Predicted model as a PDB file, atoms N, CA, C, CB and O in Angstrom, pLDDT in the B-factor column:
MODEL        1                                                                  
ATOM      1  N   UNK A   1     128.143 124.289  74.464  1.00 76.00           N  
ATOM      2  CA  UNK A   1     127.627 124.745  75.707  1.00 76.00           C  
ATOM      3  C   UNK A   1     126.543 125.042  76.252  1.00 76.00           C  
ATOM      4  CB  UNK A   1     127.990 125.466  75.919  1.00 76.00           C  
ATOM      5  O   UNK A   1     126.231 124.600  77.358  1.00 76.00           O  
ATOM      6  N   UNK A   2     125.846 125.792  75.598  1.00 93.00           N  
ATOM      7  CA  UNK A   2     124.351 126.167  75.953  1.00 93.00           C  
ATOM      8  C   UNK A   2     123.588 124.986  76.336  1.00 93.00           C  
ATOM      9  CB  UNK A   2     123.586 126.842  74.752  1.00 93.00           C  
ATOM     10  O   UNK A   2     122.983 124.971  77.408  1.00 93.00           O  
ATOM     11  N   UNK A   3     123.575 124.009  75.546  1.00 94.00           N  
ATOM     12  CA  UNK A   3     122.795 122.805  76.126  1.00 94.00           C  
ATOM     13  C   UNK A   3     123.201 122.188  77.321  1.00 94.00           C  
ATOM     14  CB  UNK A   3     122.764 121.774  75.244  1.00 94.00           C  
ATOM     15  O   UNK A   3     122.339 121.642  78.011  1.00 94.00           O  
ATOM     16  N   UNK A   4     124.384 122.188  77.678  1.00 95.00           N  
ATOM     17  CA  UNK A   4     124.925 121.558  78.824  1.00 95.00           C  
ATOM     18  C   UNK A   4     124.601 122.763  80.014  1.00 95.00           C  
ATOM     19  CB  UNK A   4     126.648 121.140  78.571  1.00 95.00           C  
ATOM     20  O   UNK A   4     124.387 122.225  81.100  1.00 95.00           O  
ATOM     21  N   UNK A   5     124.547 123.692  80.045  1.00 95.00           N  
ATOM     22  CA  UNK A   5     124.288 124.703  80.978  1.00 95.00           C  
ATOM     23  C   UNK A   5     122.891 124.492  81.232  1.00 95.00           C  
ATOM     24  CB  UNK A   5     124.632 126.113  80.516  1.00 95.00           C  
ATOM     25  O   UNK A   5     122.451 124.404  82.379  1.00 95.00           O  
ATOM     26  N   UNK A   6     122.119 124.399  80.117  1.00 96.00           N  
ATOM     27  CA  UNK A   6     120.569 124.210  80.486  1.00 96.00           C  
ATOM     28  C   UNK A   6     120.425 122.758  81.208  1.00 96.00           C  
ATOM     29  CB  UNK A   6     119.535 124.267  79.009  1.00 96.00           C  
ATOM     30  O   UNK A   6     119.698 122.642  82.195  1.00 96.00           O  
ATOM     31  N   UNK A   7     120.968 121.930  80.806  1.00 97.00           N  
ATOM     32  CA  UNK A   7     121.006 120.489  81.457  1.00 97.00           C  
ATOM     33  C   UNK A   7     121.513 120.625  82.902  1.00 97.00           C  
ATOM     34  CB  UNK A   7     122.018 119.436  80.616  1.00 97.00           C  
ATOM     35  O   UNK A   7     120.957 119.910  83.736  1.00 97.00           O  
ATOM     36  N   UNK A   8     122.518 121.467  83.320  1.00 96.00           N  
ATOM     37  CA  UNK A   8     122.771 121.276  84.451  1.00 96.00           C  
ATOM     38  C   UNK A   8     121.800 122.089  85.288  1.00 96.00           C  
ATOM     39  CB  UNK A   8     124.068 121.491  84.629  1.00 96.00           C  
ATOM     40  O   UNK A   8     121.440 121.715  86.404  1.00 96.00           O  
ATOM     41  N   UNK A   9     121.320 123.395  84.624  1.00 97.00           N  
ATOM     42  CA  UNK A   9     120.222 124.077  85.645  1.00 97.00           C  
ATOM     43  C   UNK A   9     118.974 123.195  85.787  1.00 97.00           C  
ATOM     44  CB  UNK A   9     119.691 125.593  85.088  1.00 97.00           C  
ATOM     45  O   UNK A   9     118.211 123.446  86.719  1.00 97.00           O  
ATOM     46  N   UNK A  10     118.691 122.170  84.939  1.00 97.00           N  
ATOM     47  CA  UNK A  10     117.522 121.314  84.931  1.00 97.00           C  
ATOM     48  C   UNK A  10     117.685 120.444  86.147  1.00 97.00           C  
ATOM     49  CB  UNK A  10     117.380 120.472  83.596  1.00 97.00           C  
ATOM     50  O   UNK A  10     116.909 120.410  87.102  1.00 97.00           O  
ATOM     51  N   UNK A  11     118.856 119.701  85.988  1.00 98.00           N  
ATOM     52  CA  UNK A  11     119.192 118.789  87.071  1.00 98.00           C  
ATOM     53  C   UNK A  11     119.019 119.636  88.584  1.00 98.00           C  
ATOM     54  CB  UNK A  11     120.815 118.217  86.794  1.00 98.00           C  
ATOM     55  O   UNK A  11     118.284 119.288  89.509  1.00 98.00           O  
ATOM     56  N   UNK A  12     119.778 120.657  88.551  1.00 98.00           N  
ATOM     57  CA  UNK A  12     119.392 121.649  89.903  1.00 98.00           C  
ATOM     58  C   UNK A  12     118.129 121.680  90.317  1.00 98.00           C  
ATOM     59  CB  UNK A  12     119.640 123.098  89.724  1.00 98.00           C  
ATOM     60  O   UNK A  12     117.781 121.427  91.471  1.00 98.00           O  
ATOM     61  N   UNK A  13     117.253 122.047  89.234  1.00 98.00           N  
ATOM     62  CA  UNK A  13     115.742 122.277  89.376  1.00 98.00           C  
ATOM     63  C   UNK A  13     115.056 120.927  90.067  1.00 98.00           C  
ATOM     64  CB  UNK A  13     115.050 122.588  87.803  1.00 98.00           C  
ATOM     65  O   UNK A  13     114.262 120.822  91.002  1.00 98.00           O  
ATOM     66  N   UNK A  14     115.620 120.052  89.312  1.00 98.00           N  
ATOM     67  CA  UNK A  14     114.887 118.559  89.826  1.00 98.00           C  
ATOM     68  C   UNK A  14     115.523 118.082  91.079  1.00 98.00           C  
ATOM     69  CB  UNK A  14     115.074 117.243  88.682  1.00 98.00           C  
ATOM     70  O   UNK A  14     114.813 117.374  91.793  1.00 98.00           O  
ATOM     71  N   UNK A  15     116.646 118.321  91.452  1.00 98.00           N  
ATOM     72  CA  UNK A  15     117.068 118.197  92.750  1.00 98.00           C  
ATOM     73  C   UNK A  15     116.366 118.789  93.925  1.00 98.00           C  
ATOM     74  CB  UNK A  15     118.219 118.626  92.758  1.00 98.00           C  
ATOM     75  O   UNK A  15     115.835 118.270  94.907  1.00 98.00           O  
ATOM     76  N   UNK A  16     116.553 120.323  93.450  1.00 98.00           N  
ATOM     77  CA  UNK A  16     115.345 121.166  94.498  1.00 98.00           C  
ATOM     78  C   UNK A  16     113.863 120.538  94.619  1.00 98.00           C  
ATOM     79  CB  UNK A  16     115.018 122.806  93.858  1.00 98.00           C  
ATOM     80  O   UNK A  16     113.357 120.438  95.737  1.00 98.00           O  
ATOM     81  N   UNK A  17     113.275 120.181  93.644  1.00 98.00           N  
ATOM     82  CA  UNK A  17     111.875 119.780  93.653  1.00 98.00           C  
ATOM     83  C   UNK A  17     111.771 118.335  94.496  1.00 98.00           C  
ATOM     84  CB  UNK A  17     111.327 119.647  92.047  1.00 98.00           C  
ATOM     85  O   UNK A  17     110.919 117.855  95.244  1.00 98.00           O  
ATOM     86  N   UNK A  18     113.075 117.887  93.992  1.00 98.00           N  
ATOM     87  CA  UNK A  18     112.790 116.573  94.940  1.00 98.00           C  
ATOM     88  C   UNK A  18     112.881 116.555  96.373  1.00 98.00           C  
ATOM     89  CB  UNK A  18     113.665 115.548  94.631  1.00 98.00           C  
ATOM     90  O   UNK A  18     112.275 115.775  97.106  1.00 98.00           O  
ATOM     91  N   UNK A  19     113.793 117.596  96.783  1.00 98.00           N  
ATOM     92  CA  UNK A  19     113.988 117.870  98.184  1.00 98.00           C  
ATOM     93  C   UNK A  19     112.882 118.324  98.656  1.00 98.00           C  
ATOM     94  CB  UNK A  19     114.991 118.737  98.497  1.00 98.00           C  
ATOM     95  O   UNK A  19     112.550 117.916  99.769  1.00 98.00           O  
ATOM     96  N   UNK A  20     111.846 119.468  97.815  1.00 98.00           N  
ATOM     97  CA  UNK A  20     110.838 120.041  98.428  1.00 98.00           C  
ATOM     98  C   UNK A  20     109.707 119.134  98.687  1.00 98.00           C  
ATOM     99  CB  UNK A  20     110.467 121.109  97.725  1.00 98.00           C  
ATOM    100  O   UNK A  20     108.863 119.224  99.578  1.00 98.00           O  
ATOM    101  N   UNK A  21     109.849 118.083  97.597  1.00 98.00           N  
ATOM    102  CA  UNK A  21     108.520 116.917  97.582  1.00 98.00           C  
ATOM    103  C   UNK A  21     108.953 116.187  98.888  1.00 98.00           C  
ATOM    104  CB  UNK A  21     108.425 115.642  96.008  1.00 98.00           C  
ATOM    105  O   UNK A  21     108.043 116.153  99.716  1.00 98.00           O  
ATOM    106  N   UNK A  22     110.060 115.623  99.261  1.00 98.00           N  
ATOM    107  CA  UNK A  22     110.420 115.049 100.372  1.00 98.00           C  
ATOM    108  C   UNK A  22     110.065 115.789 101.947  1.00 98.00           C  
ATOM    109  CB  UNK A  22     111.823 114.882 100.115  1.00 98.00           C  
ATOM    110  O   UNK A  22     109.548 115.225 102.912  1.00 98.00           O  
ATOM    111  N   UNK A  23     110.532 117.250 101.845  1.00 98.00           N  
ATOM    112  CA  UNK A  23     110.038 117.693 102.864  1.00 98.00           C  
ATOM    113  C   UNK A  23     108.632 118.005 103.310  1.00 98.00           C  
ATOM    114  CB  UNK A  23     110.588 118.482 102.929  1.00 98.00           C  
ATOM    115  O   UNK A  23     108.242 118.167 104.466  1.00 98.00           O  
ATOM    116  N   UNK A  24     107.802 118.072 101.968  1.00 98.00           N  
ATOM    117  CA  UNK A  24     106.346 117.899 101.954  1.00 98.00           C  
ATOM    118  C   UNK A  24     105.869 117.018 102.755  1.00 98.00           C  
ATOM    119  CB  UNK A  24     105.865 117.593 100.813  1.00 98.00           C  
ATOM    120  O   UNK A  24     105.155 117.122 103.752  1.00 98.00           O  
ATOM    121  N   UNK A  25     106.543 115.732 101.980  1.00 97.00           N  
ATOM    122  CA  UNK A  25     106.025 114.346 102.626  1.00 97.00           C  
ATOM    123  C   UNK A  25     106.449 114.537 103.971  1.00 97.00           C  
ATOM    124  CB  UNK A  25     106.659 112.891 101.981  1.00 97.00           C  
ATOM    125  O   UNK A  25     105.352 114.361 104.501  1.00 97.00           O  
ATOM    126  N   UNK A  26     107.070 114.720 104.733  1.00 98.00           N  
ATOM    127  CA  UNK A  26     107.461 114.537 105.726  1.00 98.00           C  
ATOM    128  C   UNK A  26     106.426 115.531 106.858  1.00 98.00           C  
ATOM    129  CB  UNK A  26     108.939 114.751 105.563  1.00 98.00           C  
ATOM    130  O   UNK A  26     106.002 115.084 107.924  1.00 98.00           O  
ATOM    131  N   UNK A  27     106.170 116.856 106.376  1.00 98.00           N  
ATOM    132  CA  UNK A  27     105.111 117.703 106.888  1.00 98.00           C  
ATOM    133  C   UNK A  27     103.634 117.034 106.858  1.00 98.00           C  
ATOM    134  CB  UNK A  27     105.124 119.006 106.055  1.00 98.00           C  
ATOM    135  O   UNK A  27     102.913 116.922 107.849  1.00 98.00           O  
ATOM    136  N   UNK A  28     103.329 116.632 105.617  1.00 98.00           N  
ATOM    137  CA  UNK A  28     102.342 115.921 105.588  1.00 98.00           C  
ATOM    138  C   UNK A  28     102.002 114.565 106.896  1.00 98.00           C  
ATOM    139  CB  UNK A  28     102.531 115.491 104.225  1.00 98.00           C  
ATOM    140  O   UNK A  28     101.042 114.388 107.645  1.00 98.00           O  
ATOM    141  N   UNK A  29     103.217 113.855 106.703  1.00 97.00           N  
ATOM    142  CA  UNK A  29     103.194 112.790 107.786  1.00 97.00           C  
ATOM    143  C   UNK A  29     103.107 113.302 109.501  1.00 97.00           C  
ATOM    144  CB  UNK A  29     104.615 111.939 107.535  1.00 97.00           C  
ATOM    145  O   UNK A  29     102.568 112.779 110.477  1.00 97.00           O  
ATOM    146  N   UNK A  30     103.794 114.388 109.352  1.00 97.00           N  
ATOM    147  CA  UNK A  30     103.741 114.927 110.848  1.00 97.00           C  
ATOM    148  C   UNK A  30     102.198 115.472 111.012  1.00 97.00           C  
ATOM    149  CB  UNK A  30     104.970 116.278 111.140  1.00 97.00           C  
ATOM    150  O   UNK A  30     101.646 115.393 112.110  1.00 97.00           O  
ATOM    151  N   UNK A  31     101.646 115.934 110.068  1.00 97.00           N  
ATOM    152  CA  UNK A  31     100.330 116.516 110.680  1.00 97.00           C  
ATOM    153  C   UNK A  31      99.320 115.341 110.785  1.00 97.00           C  
ATOM    154  CB  UNK A  31      99.673 117.762 109.728  1.00 97.00           C  
ATOM    155  O   UNK A  31      98.356 115.388 111.549  1.00 97.00           O  
ATOM    156  N   UNK A  32      99.583 114.314 110.000  1.00 97.00           N  
ATOM    157  CA  UNK A  32      98.449 113.347 110.213  1.00 97.00           C  
ATOM    158  C   UNK A  32      98.651 112.575 111.308  1.00 97.00           C  
ATOM    159  CB  UNK A  32      98.216 112.467 109.119  1.00 97.00           C  
ATOM    160  O   UNK A  32      97.729 111.921 111.796  1.00 97.00           O  
ATOM    161  N   UNK A  33     100.005 112.573 111.854  1.00 96.00           N  
ATOM    162  CA  UNK A  33     100.460 111.721 112.893  1.00 96.00           C  
ATOM    163  C   UNK A  33      99.471 112.805 114.396  1.00 96.00           C  
ATOM    164  CB  UNK A  33     102.655 111.649 112.874  1.00 96.00           C  
ATOM    165  O   UNK A  33      98.694 112.415 115.267  1.00 96.00           O  
ATOM    166  N   UNK A  34      99.907 113.928 114.134  1.00 94.00           N  
ATOM    167  CA  UNK A  34      99.337 115.164 115.251  1.00 94.00           C  
ATOM    168  C   UNK A  34      97.888 115.066 115.138  1.00 94.00           C  
ATOM    169  CB  UNK A  34      99.815 116.900 114.871  1.00 94.00           C  
ATOM    170  O   UNK A  34      97.301 115.093 116.220  1.00 94.00           O  
ATOM    171  N   UNK A  35      97.206 114.966 114.149  1.00 92.00           N  
ATOM    172  CA  UNK A  35      95.630 114.627 114.147  1.00 92.00           C  
ATOM    173  C   UNK A  35      94.998 113.339 114.501  1.00 92.00           C  
ATOM    174  CB  UNK A  35      95.147 114.804 112.897  1.00 92.00           C  
ATOM    175  O   UNK A  35      93.806 113.148 114.745  1.00 92.00           O  
ATOM    176  N   UNK A  36      95.958 112.488 114.496  1.00 92.00           N  
ATOM    177  CA  UNK A  36      95.437 111.112 114.885  1.00 92.00           C  
ATOM    178  C   UNK A  36      95.788 111.181 116.753  1.00 92.00           C  
ATOM    179  CB  UNK A  36      96.463 109.647 113.836  1.00 92.00           C  
ATOM    180  O   UNK A  36      95.070 110.579 117.551  1.00 92.00           O  
ATOM    181  N   UNK A  37      96.452 111.640 116.987  1.00 92.00           N  
ATOM    182  CA  UNK A  37      96.909 111.835 118.317  1.00 92.00           C  
ATOM    183  C   UNK A  37      95.930 112.739 119.046  1.00 92.00           C  
ATOM    184  CB  UNK A  37      98.315 112.409 118.325  1.00 92.00           C  
ATOM    185  O   UNK A  37      95.711 112.469 120.227  1.00 92.00           O  
ATOM    186  N   UNK A  38      95.213 113.949 118.404  1.00 91.00           N  
ATOM    187  CA  UNK A  38      94.117 114.708 118.696  1.00 91.00           C  
ATOM    188  C   UNK A  38      92.866 114.068 118.936  1.00 91.00           C  
ATOM    189  CB  UNK A  38      93.955 115.544 117.771  1.00 91.00           C  
ATOM    190  O   UNK A  38      92.123 114.353 119.876  1.00 91.00           O  
ATOM    191  N   UNK A  39      92.548 112.810 117.685  1.00 90.00           N  
ATOM    192  CA  UNK A  39      91.470 112.455 117.680  1.00 90.00           C  
ATOM    193  C   UNK A  39      91.162 111.345 119.013  1.00 90.00           C  
ATOM    194  CB  UNK A  39      91.304 112.015 116.321  1.00 90.00           C  
ATOM    195  O   UNK A  39      90.039 111.052 119.424  1.00 90.00           O  
ATOM    196  N   UNK A  40      92.403 110.854 119.525  1.00 89.00           N  
ATOM    197  CA  UNK A  40      92.366 109.942 120.615  1.00 89.00           C  
ATOM    198  C   UNK A  40      92.192 110.969 122.042  1.00 89.00           C  
ATOM    199  CB  UNK A  40      93.850 108.949 120.578  1.00 89.00           C  
ATOM    200  O   UNK A  40      91.794 110.500 123.108  1.00 89.00           O  
ATOM    201  N   UNK A  41      92.521 112.287 121.885  1.00 88.00           N  
ATOM    202  CA  UNK A  41      92.403 113.101 123.019  1.00 88.00           C  
ATOM    203  C   UNK A  41      90.554 113.796 123.080  1.00 88.00           C  
ATOM    204  CB  UNK A  41      93.766 114.405 122.801  1.00 88.00           C  
ATOM    205  O   UNK A  41      89.860 114.397 122.259  1.00 88.00           O  
ATOM    206  N   UNK A  42      90.378 113.413 124.199  1.00 86.00           N  
ATOM    207  CA  UNK A  42      88.772 113.544 124.163  1.00 86.00           C  
ATOM    208  C   UNK A  42      88.789 115.387 124.663  1.00 86.00           C  
ATOM    209  CB  UNK A  42      87.773 112.155 125.598  1.00 86.00           C  
ATOM    210  O   UNK A  42      87.882 116.181 124.412  1.00 86.00           O  
ATOM    211  N   UNK A  43      90.021 115.686 125.370  1.00 87.00           N  
ATOM    212  CA  UNK A  43      89.809 117.288 125.376  1.00 87.00           C  
ATOM    213  C   UNK A  43      90.020 118.160 124.290  1.00 87.00           C  
ATOM    214  CB  UNK A  43      90.591 117.859 126.271  1.00 87.00           C  
ATOM    215  O   UNK A  43      89.739 119.350 124.436  1.00 87.00           O  
ATOM    216  N   UNK A  44      90.496 117.727 123.171  1.00 85.00           N  
ATOM    217  CA  UNK A  44      90.424 118.302 121.923  1.00 85.00           C  
ATOM    218  C   UNK A  44      88.943 118.453 121.118  1.00 85.00           C  
ATOM    219  CB  UNK A  44      91.344 117.505 121.159  1.00 85.00           C  
ATOM    220  O   UNK A  44      88.515 117.595 120.346  1.00 85.00           O  
ATOM    221  N   UNK A  45      88.247 119.715 121.452  1.00 84.00           N  
ATOM    222  CA  UNK A  45      87.336 119.501 120.616  1.00 84.00           C  
ATOM    223  C   UNK A  45      86.982 119.364 119.282  1.00 84.00           C  
ATOM    224  CB  UNK A  45      86.911 119.989 120.835  1.00 84.00           C  
ATOM    225  O   UNK A  45      87.703 119.972 118.491  1.00 84.00           O  
ATOM    226  N   UNK A  46      86.070 118.733 118.834  1.00 81.00           N  
ATOM    227  CA  UNK A  46      85.577 118.760 117.434  1.00 81.00           C  
ATOM    228  C   UNK A  46      86.828 117.747 116.725  1.00 81.00           C  
ATOM    229  CB  UNK A  46      85.458 120.548 116.751  1.00 81.00           C  
ATOM    230  O   UNK A  46      86.941 117.729 115.499  1.00 81.00           O  
ATOM    231  N   UNK A  47      87.703 116.954 117.564  1.00 78.00           N  
ATOM    232  CA  UNK A  47      88.639 115.938 117.062  1.00 78.00           C  
ATOM    233  C   UNK A  47      88.030 114.456 116.989  1.00 78.00           C  
ATOM    234  CB  UNK A  47      89.890 115.943 117.986  1.00 78.00           C  
ATOM    235  O   UNK A  47      88.399 113.588 116.198  1.00 78.00           O  
ATOM    236  N   UNK A  48      87.158 114.346 117.835  1.00 78.00           N  
ATOM    237  CA  UNK A  48      86.428 112.829 117.681  1.00 78.00           C  
ATOM    238  C   UNK A  48      85.350 112.945 116.813  1.00 78.00           C  
ATOM    239  CB  UNK A  48      85.818 112.178 119.064  1.00 78.00           C  
ATOM    240  O   UNK A  48      84.500 113.830 116.898  1.00 78.00           O  
ATOM    241  N   UNK A  49      85.380 111.848 115.778  1.00 75.00           N  
ATOM    242  CA  UNK A  49      84.210 112.026 114.856  1.00 75.00           C  
ATOM    243  C   UNK A  49      82.627 111.853 115.544  1.00 75.00           C  
ATOM    244  CB  UNK A  49      84.423 110.902 113.678  1.00 75.00           C  
ATOM    245  O   UNK A  49      82.332 111.267 116.586  1.00 75.00           O  
ATOM    246  N   UNK A  50      82.015 112.344 114.888  1.00 70.00           N  
ATOM    247  CA  UNK A  50      80.659 112.116 115.260  1.00 70.00           C  
ATOM    248  C   UNK A  50      80.080 110.674 115.033  1.00 70.00           C  
ATOM    249  CB  UNK A  50      79.859 113.070 114.531  1.00 70.00           C  
ATOM    250  O   UNK A  50      80.124 110.045 113.976  1.00 70.00           O  
ATOM    251  N   UNK A  51      79.511 110.252 116.259  1.00 71.00           N  
ATOM    252  CA  UNK A  51      79.047 108.958 116.201  1.00 71.00           C  
ATOM    253  C   UNK A  51      77.878 108.669 115.251  1.00 71.00           C  
ATOM    254  CB  UNK A  51      78.709 108.595 117.485  1.00 71.00           C  
ATOM    255  O   UNK A  51      77.582 107.496 115.025  1.00 71.00           O  
ATOM    256  N   UNK A  52      77.234 109.622 114.713  1.00 72.00           N  
ATOM    257  CA  UNK A  52      76.327 109.506 113.780  1.00 72.00           C  
ATOM    258  C   UNK A  52      76.914 109.472 112.278  1.00 72.00           C  
ATOM    259  CB  UNK A  52      75.412 110.572 114.005  1.00 72.00           C  
ATOM    260  O   UNK A  52      76.214 109.117 111.330  1.00 72.00           O  
ATOM    261  N   UNK A  53      77.903 109.766 112.178  1.00 63.00           N  
ATOM    262  CA  UNK A  53      78.460 109.763 110.829  1.00 63.00           C  
ATOM    263  C   UNK A  53      79.430 108.656 110.566  1.00 63.00           C  
ATOM    264  CB  UNK A  53      79.122 111.038 110.563  1.00 63.00           C  
ATOM    265  O   UNK A  53      80.044 108.115 111.486  1.00 63.00           O  
ATOM    266  N   UNK A  54      79.549 108.365 109.481  1.00 59.00           N  
ATOM    267  CA  UNK A  54      80.295 107.317 108.853  1.00 59.00           C  
ATOM    268  C   UNK A  54      81.852 107.395 109.219  1.00 59.00           C  
ATOM    269  CB  UNK A  54      80.071 107.408 107.314  1.00 59.00           C  
ATOM    270  O   UNK A  54      82.352 108.520 109.243  1.00 59.00           O  
ATOM    271  N   UNK A  55      82.500 106.502 109.450  1.00 55.00           N  
ATOM    272  CA  UNK A  55      83.936 106.953 109.955  1.00 55.00           C  
ATOM    273  C   UNK A  55      84.587 107.859 108.769  1.00 55.00           C  
ATOM    274  CB  UNK A  55      84.978 105.536 110.296  1.00 55.00           C  
ATOM    275  O   UNK A  55      85.066 108.973 108.977  1.00 55.00           O  
ATOM    276  N   UNK A  56      84.541 107.270 107.583  1.00 55.00           N  
ATOM    277  CA  UNK A  56      85.155 107.874 106.588  1.00 55.00           C  
ATOM    278  C   UNK A  56      83.940 108.551 105.555  1.00 55.00           C  
ATOM    279  CB  UNK A  56      86.131 106.777 105.911  1.00 55.00           C  
ATOM    280  O   UNK A  56      82.900 108.073 105.101  1.00 55.00           O  
ATOM    281  N   UNK A  57      84.576 109.857 105.420  1.00 55.00           N  
ATOM    282  CA  UNK A  57      83.662 110.717 104.342  1.00 55.00           C  
ATOM    283  C   UNK A  57      83.710 110.196 102.944  1.00 55.00           C  
ATOM    284  CB  UNK A  57      84.144 112.261 104.233  1.00 55.00           C  
ATOM    285  O   UNK A  57      84.758 109.908 102.366  1.00 55.00           O  
ATOM    286  N   UNK A  58      82.638 110.103 102.490  1.00 57.00           N  
ATOM    287  CA  UNK A  58      82.996 109.975 100.802  1.00 57.00           C  
ATOM    288  C   UNK A  58      83.140 111.111 100.011  1.00 57.00           C  
ATOM    289  CB  UNK A  58      81.945 109.265 100.024  1.00 57.00           C  
ATOM    290  O   UNK A  58      82.607 112.159 100.373  1.00 57.00           O  
ATOM    291  N   UNK A  59      83.792 111.052  98.971  1.00 60.00           N  
ATOM    292  CA  UNK A  59      83.758 111.816  97.886  1.00 60.00           C  
ATOM    293  C   UNK A  59      82.899 111.745  96.700  1.00 60.00           C  
ATOM    294  CB  UNK A  59      84.775 111.768  97.528  1.00 60.00           C  
ATOM    295  O   UNK A  59      83.172 110.721  96.074  1.00 60.00           O  
ATOM    296  N   UNK A  60      81.913 112.469  96.110  1.00 63.00           N  
ATOM    297  CA  UNK A  60      81.181 112.056  94.970  1.00 63.00           C  
ATOM    298  C   UNK A  60      82.249 111.308  94.061  1.00 63.00           C  
ATOM    299  CB  UNK A  60      80.465 113.321  94.239  1.00 63.00           C  
ATOM    300  O   UNK A  60      83.323 111.864  93.833  1.00 63.00           O  
ATOM    301  N   UNK A  61      81.917 109.853  93.457  1.00 63.00           N  
ATOM    302  CA  UNK A  61      82.628 109.069  92.547  1.00 63.00           C  
ATOM    303  C   UNK A  61      83.535 108.551  92.855  1.00 63.00           C  
ATOM    304  CB  UNK A  61      82.957 109.514  91.663  1.00 63.00           C  
ATOM    305  O   UNK A  61      84.129 107.954  91.957  1.00 63.00           O  
ATOM    306  N   UNK A  62      84.048 108.505  94.087  1.00 59.00           N  
ATOM    307  CA  UNK A  62      85.176 107.946  94.645  1.00 59.00           C  
ATOM    308  C   UNK A  62      84.529 106.829  95.824  1.00 59.00           C  
ATOM    309  CB  UNK A  62      86.187 109.218  95.269  1.00 59.00           C  
ATOM    310  O   UNK A  62      83.954 107.135  96.869  1.00 59.00           O  
ATOM    311  N   UNK A  63      84.833 105.384  95.277  1.00 60.00           N  
ATOM    312  CA  UNK A  63      84.489 104.529  96.255  1.00 60.00           C  
ATOM    313  C   UNK A  63      83.010 104.298  96.247  1.00 60.00           C  
ATOM    314  CB  UNK A  63      84.957 105.014  97.505  1.00 60.00           C  
ATOM    315  O   UNK A  63      82.514 103.754  97.234  1.00 60.00           O  
ATOM    316  N   UNK A  64      82.283 104.638  95.280  1.00 56.00           N  
ATOM    317  CA  UNK A  64      80.871 104.900  95.022  1.00 56.00           C  
ATOM    318  C   UNK A  64      80.336 103.492  94.606  1.00 56.00           C  
ATOM    319  CB  UNK A  64      80.635 106.072  93.860  1.00 56.00           C  
ATOM    320  O   UNK A  64      80.864 102.775  93.756  1.00 56.00           O  
ATOM    321  N   UNK A  65      79.199 103.194  95.334  1.00 57.00           N  
ATOM    322  CA  UNK A  65      78.832 101.800  94.745  1.00 57.00           C  
ATOM    323  C   UNK A  65      77.770 101.968  93.624  1.00 57.00           C  
ATOM    324  CB  UNK A  65      78.230 100.792  95.917  1.00 57.00           C  
ATOM    325  O   UNK A  65      77.304 103.104  93.539  1.00 57.00           O  
ATOM    326  N   UNK A  66      77.350 101.137  92.837  1.00 56.00           N  
ATOM    327  CA  UNK A  66      76.665 101.239  91.605  1.00 56.00           C  
ATOM    328  C   UNK A  66      75.236 101.741  92.343  1.00 56.00           C  
ATOM    329  CB  UNK A  66      76.645  99.704  90.621  1.00 56.00           C  
ATOM    330  O   UNK A  66      74.688 102.425  91.478  1.00 56.00           O  
ATOM    331  N   UNK A  67      74.605 101.727  93.221  1.00 56.00           N  
ATOM    332  CA  UNK A  67      73.088 101.932  93.685  1.00 56.00           C  
ATOM    333  C   UNK A  67      73.513 103.346  93.564  1.00 56.00           C  
ATOM    334  CB  UNK A  67      72.394 101.276  95.316  1.00 56.00           C  
ATOM    335  O   UNK A  67      72.982 104.078  92.728  1.00 56.00           O  
ATOM    336  N   UNK A  68      74.641 103.853  94.527  1.00 52.00           N  
ATOM    337  CA  UNK A  68      74.647 105.379  94.541  1.00 52.00           C  
ATOM    338  C   UNK A  68      74.785 106.049  93.290  1.00 52.00           C  
ATOM    339  CB  UNK A  68      75.694 105.879  95.346  1.00 52.00           C  
ATOM    340  O   UNK A  68      74.163 107.093  93.098  1.00 52.00           O  
ATOM    341  N   UNK A  69      75.506 105.580  92.447  1.00 55.00           N  
ATOM    342  CA  UNK A  69      75.945 106.243  91.325  1.00 55.00           C  
ATOM    343  C   UNK A  69      74.561 106.217  90.360  1.00 55.00           C  
ATOM    344  CB  UNK A  69      77.332 105.481  90.682  1.00 55.00           C  
ATOM    345  O   UNK A  69      74.409 107.222  89.666  1.00 55.00           O  
ATOM    346  N   UNK A  70      73.563 105.184  90.254  1.00 56.00           N  
ATOM    347  CA  UNK A  70      72.467 105.468  89.597  1.00 56.00           C  
ATOM    348  C   UNK A  70      71.267 106.220  90.249  1.00 56.00           C  
ATOM    349  CB  UNK A  70      72.098 104.347  89.152  1.00 56.00           C  
ATOM    350  O   UNK A  70      70.251 106.637  89.692  1.00 56.00           O  
ATOM    351  N   UNK A  71      71.657 106.300  91.682  1.00 57.00           N  
ATOM    352  CA  UNK A  71      70.789 107.491  92.250  1.00 57.00           C  
ATOM    353  C   UNK A  71      70.957 108.855  91.669  1.00 57.00           C  
ATOM    354  CB  UNK A  71      71.060 107.669  93.692  1.00 57.00           C  
ATOM    355  O   UNK A  71      70.014 109.551  91.290  1.00 57.00           O  
ATOM    356  N   UNK A  72      72.316 109.220  91.619  1.00 55.00           N  
ATOM    357  CA  UNK A  72      72.900 110.467  91.450  1.00 55.00           C  
ATOM    358  C   UNK A  72      73.002 110.730  89.963  1.00 55.00           C  
ATOM    359  CB  UNK A  72      74.232 110.537  92.142  1.00 55.00           C  
ATOM    360  O   UNK A  72      73.426 111.794  89.511  1.00 55.00           O  
ATOM    361  N   UNK A  73      72.565 109.642  89.172  1.00 58.00           N  
ATOM    362  CA  UNK A  73      72.921 110.125  87.783  1.00 58.00           C  
ATOM    363  C   UNK A  73      74.372 109.850  87.283  1.00 58.00           C  
ATOM    364  CB  UNK A  73      72.703 111.619  87.731  1.00 58.00           C  
ATOM    365  O   UNK A  73      74.792 110.304  86.219  1.00 58.00           O  
ATOM    366  N   UNK A  74      75.024 109.162  88.031  1.00 52.00           N  
ATOM    367  CA  UNK A  74      76.501 109.036  87.637  1.00 52.00           C  
ATOM    368  C   UNK A  74      77.106 108.965  86.153  1.00 52.00           C  
ATOM    369  CB  UNK A  74      76.921 107.865  88.232  1.00 52.00           C  
ATOM    370  O   UNK A  74      76.384 109.047  85.160  1.00 52.00           O  
ATOM    371  N   UNK A  75      78.196 108.839  86.106  1.00 50.00           N  
ATOM    372  CA  UNK A  75      78.777 109.001  84.406  1.00 50.00           C  
ATOM    373  C   UNK A  75      78.563 107.643  83.752  1.00 50.00           C  
ATOM    374  CB  UNK A  75      80.629 109.394  84.234  1.00 50.00           C  
ATOM    375  O   UNK A  75      78.877 107.469  82.574  1.00 50.00           O  
TER     376      UNK A  75                                                      
ENDMDL                                                                          
END                                                                             
């Protein structure tokens, strides 16, 4: 019986975590849509990208080209 109780609790935990994950995904999507709307609204200060900056910010080691890696002494 003890194993069945543990299995039941684990199933409940998995269900709860799955529900939480779905809710978090929805919140992330809502925030993303809100930000995209704000980027289009010139009345929102700081939401429009700086014209001197690249459209996407790069993170070290992510989508880096070989020249950048060799200059930075990459992996």
